[in-house]
N, C-alpha and C positions, 0 to 999 in steps of 0.2 A: 161678150167688144176689149179689147185692149186699147187702152190708149194711152200714147206713147207720146209723155211731156218730160221736161227736162228740170228739174225744180234741185236750184241750190240753196240751201240757207246755210248763211254764212255767220259763226262768231266770231267780230273781231274782239280786238286787243291784246292784252298780259298778263294772264294769273299771278300775276309774280307783285303786281302791281294793285293790291287788294281791289279796290270797285273799278279796276281800267278791265279786268280780268270776268263782268257780269256775262256778255256775248260768250264767253265760253262754260261760264257755269251754266246757262238756256240750253251749249250745246249738248252737254253733259246729259242734262235732264233729255231732253231730248229723242239721245242715244240710249236710255235708257229703258221709257217711254216704249219706244221701236220697238224693243225684243217682243212685248205683247200686245202692243196695234203699230204695227210694220205702217212707216208711208209708201203710198202710192210708188211703185216701179222711176224709176231716172230718179227719185230724189237722193242728194247727198249732204250730210250734214257736212258741215265744214267748220272749221277757226283759220285764222290770220292773224298775223301781227298787224297790220294793218296797212302793210306796203303794198301804193297800190296797183301795182305790176303782179302783184300776189293776189291781191283780188279778185280784178278783175279775171286772170286767168280762171279765176274760180266760176266768177257767173257767165264767162263768156258762153253765149249759147243757146241759155236757157231760158226758158218763155218767164218763166216767174226765177225771182231771188229777192229772197229777203235775207236783209242784214239787222244785226244785233252787235249795236256796239256800245258806247261810255261815252259822254259830252258835257266836256264843261259847262252852266250856263252862271249869268251872278246877276244877280244873285242867285246859288246853287236853292234848288228845292231836291233834296238827297232822296231816292226814288223814284222821282217824277219819270215816267215814258212818255215820251211825243213819238206818234206815227207817224213817219212821211214818206210820201211815195213819186214820185217820177215821175213827172210833167212835160214833154217835150225836150226831152233830156236834160232837163234840169231839174237839180229836187226843189220843191215845193217851199219848203220851207228854207236858208240858213240852216247849219249848224255845226259848232264849233265841238271835234273829234278828241276827245282827252289825247291824240300820237300827235308828233311833228304835220304830219302831212295829215290833213284832215279826206273825211269821206266825199267832199264836194270835186275836193280836188282827182279822186278816184274816178269819179262821174265825169267830170271832164273831158278828161283825160282819154275815157273809154268812149265817147261821147266820138271827138273828135279824132281816135282810130275804126271809131264803128262798131263796138266791141260792146254795148253795150244790153241788158238782158230785155229779154220783151216788156217784161215789169217789174219794175226794182221796189220796193216798200225796208224803209229803214227802222225801225224803233231803237231808239237813242235815249239813252237811261240815264240821269241829272246824278253823277257820284258825286259822294261825300269826301270820300282817300282815298290817293293817287300813291299814295307813298310803298315806299316799297317793303314786302309785308305778302301774306296768303292772306283771302280768307275777306269776301264782303264788307262791307259796314254792314249795321240793322237792316239800316231801311231800303239800301241796294238789293241783299243778300232776299227781304222779304217779297219782292217784284217778280222770286225769278221762274217760281210754281205760275203764275198765271199770266206772263209775259212766256211762257213757254205755250201755254195752252191759247196762247190770243197767235202764236205762229203758229200749231199744227192747225188751227183756224183758218187763215188764210191759205195753207197747203190743199185744206179739206176743198173753201171754195175755190181753187182755180183747177184744183182736180173735175169738183163738181158743176165748172164750167166750162171745160175742156172737152167731157164727158158731153153737156148738149148742143154742143159746136158741129 
């Protein structure tokens, strides 16, 4: 039996702004793993600079969208990962993106336009350094592998739920 679902896994950020590149790092690791452990058919692994229109274009029509993004918090706890889930068209917990326009604005715009994915899960990672340069700080770099595993688990749970329905 073939299960047709569209899953979008999107890393948001800028890999030349240190910890802001955490989403891109997770996507890169998932791409490497997909060579030996393929994702379900219809899964898209993508990166985005955080532009709301591009972000909406990536998740539009998806049954599930998983977004990984850096976040600012005060006081910051670098490497702390927050899992947020869309509830009735709004994020359950407010986030402050490390970009000019936040993910919340993209969600609200998509809601107004009727272009939200069926389900949206956001992993927001508190960063330590968003200065110019490549490479993640130690506490943020340490969460890339476990976060990639969490994203894979989200995709697997979604695939298994789709197979049961």
